[in-house]
Residue frames as qw, qx, qy, qz and C-alpha x, y, z in Angstrom:
[[0.654, 0.028, 0.358, -0.666, 5.38, 4.70, 6.77],
 [0.576, 0.083, 0.813, 0.022, 3.86, 1.37, 5.77],
 [0.469, 0.501, -0.305, -0.660, 3.48, 0.92, 2.02],
 [0.612, 0.112, 0.778, 0.089, 2.12, -1.97, -0.01],
 [0.340, 0.579, -0.302, -0.677, 2.38, -1.55, -3.77],
 [0.753, 0.205, 0.625, -0.017, 0.74, -4.12, -6.04],
 [0.274, 0.595, -0.468, -0.594, 1.70, -4.62, -9.66],
 [0.158, -0.147, 0.947, 0.239, 1.33, -7.17, -12.43],
 [0.499, 0.479, 0.615, -0.379, -2.36, -6.89, -13.21],
 [0.111, 0.325, -0.531, -0.775, -3.73, -6.60, -16.71],
 [0.785, 0.282, 0.031, -0.550, -6.00, -8.07, -19.35],
 [0.122, -0.311, 0.929, 0.158, -5.59, -11.77, -20.11],
 [0.640, 0.018, -0.519, -0.566, -7.58, -14.35, -22.04],
 [0.863, -0.303, 0.213, -0.343, -9.33, -17.21, -20.27],
 [0.980, 0.056, -0.032, 0.186, -6.84, -19.96, -19.51],
 [0.452, 0.680, -0.281, 0.505, -3.99, -17.48, -19.31],
 [0.704, -0.391, -0.368, 0.465, -1.66, -16.60, -16.46],
 [0.055, 0.856, -0.122, 0.499, -0.58, -13.54, -14.52],
 [0.660, -0.207, -0.481, 0.539, 1.83, -12.99, -11.67],
 [0.203, -0.913, -0.109, -0.336, 0.99, -10.28, -9.17],
 [0.570, 0.101, -0.450, 0.680, 3.63, -8.71, -6.95],
 [0.382, -0.886, -0.214, -0.152, 3.27, -6.80, -3.69],
 [0.523, 0.351, -0.356, 0.690, 6.29, -4.69, -2.76],
 [0.541, -0.765, -0.349, 0.015, 6.30, -3.89, 0.97],
 [0.423, 0.357, -0.313, 0.772, 8.14, -1.20, 2.91],
 [0.264, -0.566, 0.148, -0.767, 7.98, 0.62, 6.22],
 [0.784, -0.411, 0.278, -0.372, 7.64, -2.45, 8.43],
 [0.250, -0.422, 0.870, 0.053, 9.38, -5.73, 9.21],
 [0.684, 0.223, -0.405, -0.564, 7.99, -7.72, 6.30],
 [0.484, 0.174, -0.857, 0.033, 9.38, -11.06, 7.49],
 [0.088, -0.024, 0.755, -0.649, 7.44, -10.80, 10.75],
 [0.529, 0.264, 0.304, -0.747, 3.95, -10.82, 9.24],
 [0.471, 0.329, 0.805, 0.145, 1.67, -13.18, 7.40],
 [0.140, 0.289, -0.298, -0.899, 0.55, -11.72, 4.08],
 [0.479, 0.447, 0.724, -0.217, -2.78, -11.98, 2.31],
 [0.032, -0.001, -0.526, -0.850, -4.19, -11.41, -1.14],
 [0.356, 0.506, 0.624, -0.478, -7.80, -10.28, -1.45],
 [0.101, 0.166, 0.587, 0.786, -9.94, -9.44, -4.44],
 [0.227, 0.512, 0.518, -0.646, -13.02, -7.33, -4.93],
 [0.152, 0.403, 0.677, 0.597, -15.64, -6.97, -7.61],
 [0.175, -0.171, 0.051, -0.968, -17.73, -3.76, -7.64],
 [0.663, -0.267, -0.145, -0.684, -20.80, -4.19, -5.48],
 [0.896, -0.177, -0.407, -0.005, -19.46, -7.26, -3.68],
 [0.634, -0.746, 0.201, 0.043, -17.58, -7.92, -0.47],
 [0.217, 0.718, -0.662, -0.001, -13.81, -8.13, -0.57],
 [0.987, -0.060, -0.075, -0.126, -12.86, -11.83, -0.76],
 [0.417, -0.658, 0.617, 0.109, -9.80, -13.45, 0.83],
 [0.783, 0.487, -0.332, -0.200, -8.01, -15.33, -1.95],
 [0.857, 0.118, -0.394, 0.312, -4.81, -16.61, -0.37],
 [0.416, -0.866, 0.236, -0.147, -2.65, -16.28, 2.74],
 [0.778, 0.286, -0.435, 0.351, 0.94, -17.15, 3.58],
 [0.676, -0.678, -0.160, 0.242, 2.66, -17.31, 6.97],
 [0.105, -0.948, 0.244, 0.175, 5.55, -15.01, 7.84],
 [0.395, -0.508, 0.703, 0.303, 8.18, -17.64, 6.99],
 [0.514, 0.391, -0.511, -0.567, 6.35, -18.91, 3.93],
 [0.066, -0.188, 0.976, -0.083, 5.97, -22.33, 5.45],
 [0.224, 0.419, 0.861, -0.183, 2.19, -22.52, 5.26],
 [0.165, 0.029, -0.340, -0.925, -0.38, -21.29, 2.78],
 [0.322, 0.430, 0.778, -0.326, -4.16, -21.24, 2.50],
 [0.044, -0.012, -0.537, -0.842, -6.45, -20.67, -0.44],
 [0.600, 0.218, 0.232, -0.733, -10.08, -19.93, -1.15],
 [0.666, 0.164, 0.728, 0.005, -11.83, -22.93, -2.66],
 [0.563, 0.781, 0.181, -0.199, -12.50, -20.89, -5.79],
 [0.327, 0.841, -0.426, -0.058, -8.78, -20.60, -6.61],
 [0.654, -0.448, 0.610, 0.004, -7.31, -23.75, -5.06],
 [0.776, 0.130, 0.558, 0.266, -5.13, -25.61, -7.54],
 [0.507, 0.737, 0.261, 0.363, -4.87, -22.61, -9.86],
 [0.006, 0.917, -0.180, 0.355, -3.29, -19.86, -7.74],
 [0.806, -0.149, -0.338, 0.463, -0.06, -19.99, -5.76],
 [0.202, -0.961, 0.083, -0.172, 0.96, -17.48, -3.09],
 [0.826, -0.006, -0.197, 0.529, 4.64, -17.06, -2.25],
 [0.185, -0.982, 0.047, 0.006, 7.00, -14.56, -0.71],
 [0.717, 0.309, -0.247, 0.575, 10.63, -13.49, -0.79],
 [0.478, -0.826, -0.216, 0.207, 11.53, -12.02, 2.59],
 [0.578, -0.242, 0.180, 0.758, 14.91, -10.88, 1.28],
 [0.156, 0.275, 0.424, 0.849, 13.11, -8.72, -1.29],
 [0.178, 0.300, 0.482, -0.804, 10.18, -7.70, 0.96],
 [0.447, 0.184, -0.416, -0.771, 7.81, -8.92, -1.72],
 [0.559, 0.149, 0.766, -0.281, 4.80, -11.19, -1.85],
 [0.189, 0.197, -0.681, -0.679, 3.53, -12.82, -5.03],
 [0.681, 0.251, 0.548, -0.417, 0.37, -14.35, -6.40],
 [0.015, 0.207, -0.808, -0.551, 0.84, -16.64, -9.39],
 [0.630, 0.332, 0.400, -0.577, -2.49, -17.06, -11.15],
 [0.024, -0.167, 0.860, 0.481, -2.89, -19.82, -13.72],
 [0.031, -0.382, -0.892, -0.241, -5.87, -21.13, -15.67],
 [0.108, 0.209, 0.278, -0.932, -7.60, -17.81, -15.24],
 [0.093, 0.540, 0.823, 0.150, -11.35, -17.62, -15.64],
 [0.029, -0.596, -0.263, -0.758, -13.64, -14.66, -16.37],
 [0.582, -0.733, -0.309, -0.171, -14.92, -14.89, -12.80],
 [0.694, -0.291, -0.173, 0.636, -11.40, -14.10, -11.56],
 [0.216, 0.583, 0.148, 0.769, -11.86, -10.57, -12.89],
 [0.487, -0.809, -0.310, 0.107, -11.47, -8.20, -9.94],
 [0.103, 0.832, -0.380, 0.390, -9.21, -5.69, -8.27],
 [0.863, -0.156, -0.403, 0.261, -6.58, -7.60, -6.31],
 [0.209, -0.870, 0.233, -0.380, -5.24, -6.21, -3.04],
 [0.598, 0.161, -0.637, 0.459, -2.27, -7.07, -0.88],
 [0.518, -0.712, -0.032, -0.473, -2.87, -6.99, 2.89],
 [0.533, 0.010, -0.728, 0.431, -1.40, -7.65, 6.30],
 [0.516, -0.748, -0.258, -0.329, -2.69, -7.19, 9.82],
 [0.214, 0.365, -0.615, 0.665, -0.91, -5.84, 12.87],
 [0.567, -0.495, -0.647, -0.126, -2.92, -7.72, 15.48],
 [0.443, -0.250, -0.481, 0.714, -1.22, -5.95, 18.39],
 [0.065, 0.266, 0.130, -0.953, -2.88, -2.69, 17.36],
 [0.441, 0.515, 0.715, -0.172, -5.83, -4.25, 15.49],
 [0.268, 0.734, -0.154, -0.605, -4.90, -2.47, 12.27],
 [0.763, 0.298, 0.532, 0.214, -5.18, -3.78, 8.73],
 [0.058, -0.635, 0.345, 0.688, -3.05, -2.38, 5.91],
 [0.713, 0.516, 0.474, 0.008, -3.93, -2.38, 2.22],
 [0.351, -0.122, 0.451, 0.811, -2.27, -1.58, -1.05],
 [0.318, 0.380, -0.063, -0.866, -3.94, 0.46, -3.79],
 [0.759, 0.307, 0.533, -0.213, -4.92, -2.64, -5.74],
 [0.004, -0.360, 0.684, 0.634, -4.23, -3.90, -9.25],
 [0.736, 0.310, 0.110, -0.592, -6.91, -4.69, -11.81],
 [0.233, -0.139, 0.924, 0.269, -7.08, -8.17, -13.28],
 [0.658, 0.382, 0.062, -0.646, -9.43, -8.66, -16.22],
 [0.342, -0.089, 0.909, 0.222, -10.03, -12.05, -17.81],
 [0.589, 0.591, 0.272, -0.479, -11.84, -11.84, -21.12],
 [0.603, 0.140, 0.622, 0.480, -11.65, -13.09, -24.66]]
């Protein structure tokens, strides 16, 4: 079955960096765009970054543009989110996601906690 497993979260000081990974299995990873979302308790889940199936195009939320970089390795069935210059407001649970539009179904990982604090 489809599995998305995020890793790489943790506690980091403001200005620090983290690299999140999303290991995918159970579907043809190279056929789908991948997304990273984040969510703070009591708030809507926010789209942070997206990457096309071949990695040729990316998009970012204005709040992370210039600081975060999304990438993927289709040979390893893994998506990444490099987060630099982290701010306290980046604190959230980060989720990996993709959508099978043909069946209107969205898939999510279990999330990984990122905490930015001094």
